[in-house]
Residue, then its C-alpha position, 0 to 999 in steps of 0.5 A: x381792903x374797903x368793899x361794897x360789903x363793908x358799906x352794906x354792914x354799916x347802913x345795916x348797923x345804922x338802920x338797927x340803931x335807928x329802929x332801936x332808938x325809935x322803939x325806945x322813944x315810942x315805948x317811952x312816949x306811950x308810957x308818958x301819955x299813958x300816965x299823964x291821962x291817968x296820973x299826974x302830968x309831971x310825972x308823964x314828962x319826967x318819963x318822957x325826959x328819961x326817954x328821950x335822954x336815953x335815946x341822946x345818949x344811945x345816939x351819941x354813943x352807937x350812932x354818930x361814930x356808925x355813921x362817921x365811919x360809913x361816911x368815911x368808907x363811902x368817901x373811900x370808896x367813890x373818892x379819887x385815890x391815887x399810889x405812892x411809894x414809901x418805905x415804912x419808917x414807924x408805926x404808932x403803937x396806939x392809934x390816934x383821934x383824927x379829924x374830930x371823928x375816927x381812930x387811925x394809926x399814923x404811918x411814917x413813910x420815907x418817899x423815893x425822893x426823901x420826903x416824909x408823909x404821915x399817912x393814916x391807917x384806919x383802926x379798924x383794918x389790919x396794922x399787922x401786916x406792915x413792917x417797918x423798914x419794907x417799902x410798900x406801894x400804898x393806895x392813898x386818898x388825901x391821906x388815908x391808906x386805902x390799901x397796900x402791896x409790899x413791893 
């Protein structure tokens, strides 16, 4: 489910966001300096404050989630994984916000020894392939589903 191509796309997206925020900041900085030199200094400061606020907003809305997701994918690709077999009991209808960063579907499975476990499936990956009641081999990292195959 995850590949180096996903990581490349996310890195490209981060690069684009950084370029956009840098261009916005430089544009507002140049405008602020020009206005401060030729007109009132307080107007230049106001323009700079507006530019910084726009940059912080864009960074918080676009860059932070993308950076978190890129870190998650990088950890999935480089970290240790194991395989667990279990029957899917239920899949959450709505994604849940976990680890104070990303959204996941909760997948409740019953393992062969009778224990129940909640696994987390990335909201950006296809959850419709999983069927309740079917048995799967889950490749997992911690409690995150990396891949699954129906048994």
